[in-house]
Structure formats: C-alpha cells, structure tokens
C-alpha positions in Angstrom: 71.2 47.9 44.0 72.7 50.2 41.4 75.7 52.1 42.6 74.9 55.8 42.6 77.6 58.4 43.0 77.5 62.2 42.9 80.0 63.8 40.6 81.9 66.9 41.9 81.0 69.0 45.0 77.3 68.8 45.6 74.7 69.8 48.1 72.0 67.5 49.5 68.4 68.7 49.7 66.2 66.4 51.8 62.4 66.6 51.9 61.0 66.3 55.4 57.5 64.6 55.5 57.8 61.1 54.2 61.6 61.2 53.7 63.1 62.5 56.9 60.1 62.2 59.2 57.1 59.9 59.4 54.5 62.6 60.1 51.5 60.8 58.8 49.7 60.8 62.1 50.5 64.4 63.0 49.3 65.6 59.6 46.1 63.7 60.0 45.5 65.1 63.5 46.3 68.7 62.5 44.3 68.6 59.3 41.3 66.9 61.1 41.3 69.7 63.7 41.6 72.3 60.9 38.7 70.9 58.9 36.3 69.8 61.6 37.0 72.3 64.3 37.9 75.5 62.4 36.3 75.0 59.0 33.0 73.0 59.3 32.8 73.5 63.1 31.0 70.2 63.3 33.5 68.7 65.9 32.7 65.0 65.6 33.1 62.9 68.7 35.2 60.2 67.0 37.3 59.4 64.0 36.0 56.8 61.6 38.7 54.1 61.1 37.6 53.7 57.4 38.1 57.5 56.9 41.6 57.4 58.4 42.5 54.5 56.0 41.2 56.4 53.0 43.1 59.5 54.1 46.3 57.4 54.2 45.6 56.1 50.6 45.2 59.7 49.4 48.3 61.0 51.2 50.8 60.7 48.3 48.9 63.4 46.3 49.6 66.2 48.7 52.4 68.9 48.3 51.8 71.5 51.0 50.1 72.0 54.3 46.6 73.0 53.1 46.5 69.9 50.9 46.1 67.7 54.0 42.9 69.6 54.8 41.7 69.1 51.2 42.1 65.3 51.9 39.9 65.7 55.0 37.4 67.5 52.7 37.5 64.6 50.2 37.0 62.0 52.9 34.2 63.9 54.6 32.4 64.7 51.3 32.9 61.3 49.6 35.1 62.8 46.8 37.1 60.1 45.1 40.7 60.6 44.1 42.1 58.1 41.7 45.2 60.0 40.4 47.2 63.2 40.9 45.2 65.0 38.3 42.0 64.4 40.3 43.6 66.1 43.3 45.0 69.0 41.2 41.7 69.6 39.6 39.9 69.8 42.9 42.5 72.1 44.4 42.0 74.5 41.4 38.2 74.3 41.9 38.5 75.2 45.6 40.4 78.4 44.7 40.7 80.7 47.7 39.3 77.9 50.0 42.5 75.9 49.4 44.5 78.9 50.7 42.1 79.1 53.7 42.8 75.5 54.4 46.5 76.1 54.5 46.1 78.8 57.1 43.7 76.7 59.2 46.2 73.8 59.0 48.9 75.9 60.6 46.5 77.4 63.1 45.8 73.8 64.2 49.5 73.0 64.4 50.2 76.1 66.5 47.3 75.2 68.8 48.6 71.7 69.3 52.1 72.9 69.9 51.0 75.5 72.5 48.5 73.2 74.3 50.2 69.8 74.2 53.7 70.1 72.8 54.9 66.7 74.0 51.9 65.0 72.3 52.6 66.9 69.0 56.3 66.1 69.0 55.5 62.4 69.9 53.4 61.9 66.7 56.3 63.0 64.5 59.0 60.2 64.1 62.3 60.6 62.4 62.9 57.4 60.4 65.1 55.0 62.3 67.7 54.6 59.6 68.2 58.4 59.4 68.1 59.4 63.0 71.8 59.0 63.8 73.3 60.0 60.4 71.3 63.2 60.4 73.0 64.4 63.5 76.2 64.7 61.4 74.3 66.1 58.4 73.0 68.9 60.6 76.6 70.1 61.1 77.4 70.2 57.4 76.9 73.3 55.4 76.3 71.1 52.4 73.1 69.6 53.8 69.6 71.3 53.6 66.1 70.3 54.5 63.8 71.5 51.7 60.1 71.0 52.5 56.7 72.5 52.0 56.4 72.4 55.8 57.2 75.7 57.6 60.8 75.8 58.9 60.1 76.5 62.6 57.9 73.4 62.9 60.6 71.3 61.3 63.3 72.8 63.6 61.0 72.1 66.6 60.7 68.5 65.7 64.4 67.9 65.0 65.7 69.7 68.1 63.5 67.5 70.3 65.0 64.5 68.5 68.5 65.7 69.4 69.2 66.8 65.8 70.4 70.3 66.0 69.8 71.4 62.4 70.3 75.2 62.0 67.2 77.1 60.9 69.1 78.8 58.1 69.5 75.4 56.4 65.8 74.5 56.7 64.0 75.9 53.7 60.2 76.1 53.2 59.3 76.0 49.5 55.7 77.0 50.0 54.1 77.2 46.6 57.4 77.7 44.8 59.0 74.9 42.7 61.8 73.1 44.6 64.0 73.1 41.6 63.9 76.9 41.5 65.0 77.1 45.1 67.8 74.6 44.6 69.1 76.7 41.6 69.2 79.8 43.9 71.1 77.9 46.6 73.6 76.6 44.0 74.1 80.2 42.8 74.6 81.5 46.3 77.0 78.8 47.4 78.9 78.2 44.2 78.2 74.5 44.4 78.5 72.4 41.2 75.3 70.4 41.8 72.7 69.2 44.1 70.9 66.0 45.1 67.2 66.1 45.9 65.6 63.3 48.0 61.8 63.2 47.6 58.7 61.1 47.9 56.5 63.3 45.7 57.3 62.5 42.1 56.0 65.9 40.9 59.0 67.6 42.4 61.3 65.1 40.7 59.6 65.4 37.3 60.1 69.2 37.4 63.9 68.9 37.6 65.1 70.4 34.4 68.6 71.3 35.3 71.5 68.8 34.6 73.3 69.9 37.7 70.5 68.5 39.9 69.8 64.8 40.4 66.6 63.5 42.0 66.0 60.3 43.9 62.7 58.8 45.0 62.6 57.6 48.6 61.1 54.1 48.5 60.0 54.3 52.2 58.0 57.5 51.8 54.3 58.1 51.0 54.5 56.8 47.5 52.1 55.1 45.1 53.2 51.6 44.0 53.4 52.7 40.3 55.9 55.4 41.2 58.3 52.7 42.4 58.2 51.1 38.9 59.0 54.3 36.9 62.4 54.5 35.2 62.8 58.3 35.0 64.8 58.6 38.2 66.4 56.2 40.7 64.4 54.6 43.5 66.5 54.3 46.6 66.4 52.9 50.1 67.5 54.6 53.3 70.9 53.0 53.3 71.6 54.3 49.8 70.4 57.8 50.8 72.7 57.8 53.8 75.7 56.9 51.6 74.8 59.6 49.1 74.3 62.4 51.7 77.5 61.3 53.5 79.3 61.8 50.2 78.5 65.5 50.0 79.6 66.4 53.5 
C-alpha cells in the first residue's frame, strides 16, 4: 500500500459510524422504532429479512440520524435508491418530515438507552483493529471524533468500551459541513493541518482546503465504486492507526 505521511503538526478527525464503530444494527433498530412505532404507528410484529438486507444496501447514502429513518421509509414504501442523487432528491422532497425523522430517531435512541442500556450498547461495536489504539488516541489533544451522531451517545458507547474519550473532543457536525468545523478547530488550536477519516465520500469531496487531507475507510459502509475512485486515498485500518498515531 502507498506510504501516506502527514506533513507538519496535524490533528486527526475520525468519523464514528462506519469508521470507528460498527453501528449498523443499532441504527437499524433505532430507525425501525422511530419509523414504525413513532411515525406510522403500525408496529409490525416482525422484521422482514429482505427489508433488512435492502436497508443495508442503502446505508452508504446516509449522512445524519434522520437519514436512517428515510431509509426505513424507502424500504417500507418500495422507493428505490440507485445513487446518492436519488436519496438527496427524496430528502429534499420530504422537507420538514426529514427533520421530524431526525427527532424521532433520537427519541428512539433515548428510549432504548433508558429502557435497555446494555442491549443498546451491545449492538454498537468498536472495530477490532481500532479498539486498543483508540484508548491512547482518547488521551491526545490532537485527536477528535467528528460525526453526525450526537456527542453524548458517542461518549456513552466509548466509555462502555473502556475508551475514555473526553466529550469536548467529540464533535457533532449536525447539518454543517465537516470541513467548516475542521477549519474552526484548526483556527482555535493553531494546528497546521488535519486528517479526516471518513466512509461517506460526500464529506471528502467537500474538502477544499489544502491543509486538510481526506482518507476513505475501506472497511466502512462504502459503495464498491467509491473504492475505485482516485480523488483521495483508500486506506485500511492498519494504515489509519499509523496515521493517527503520527499526530499524537
């Protein structure tokens, strides 16, 4: 694999879902509750296996919490998604409903966390190759978690995995562009540059600052064609560990 080395003092910004944590099952469960219990109130007695498989196929298109519920809507209503533009068009058409989905998604998460915390934690898995290195990253002021997931939920997961990552270095981007947040942190810290580790290519394509270098996590929720693009490096977990260790 190509040797990738950061130049000068840098910060590391690590996406959570799909890069740090395998949360596919948790996001499915939370969004299923949000859609079927809170939105449609139909409360099916079972989950169709084919629906779950289709949901997993659509997973790479999402960016924030409410998007997971949009996927449940697509699966339930038979709305086909072939590319990112299909998803973005549907999200725009949903308008305020998309924001409602976001609120319902976090309502479902809070309910699960309150009623069955051990179950909720158990369906979030820190990727094996990152579990031990991240215990050291958590101690470094140069390492940040940058995610569309709300920070307290990330902190809850990491602490229960014995990764004591401070809440002040867990940033929820919400609807904001990640590159804009990275620029703000660079300005606040005086750092020369930053590394962004992502599995959603949109965040990487939006990098328009020469001080920031993006990397696509090959183990994340990625489309096969994303792995073949040449616009930014595709890395494995071992290479990510090397790069993040290099900024500590």
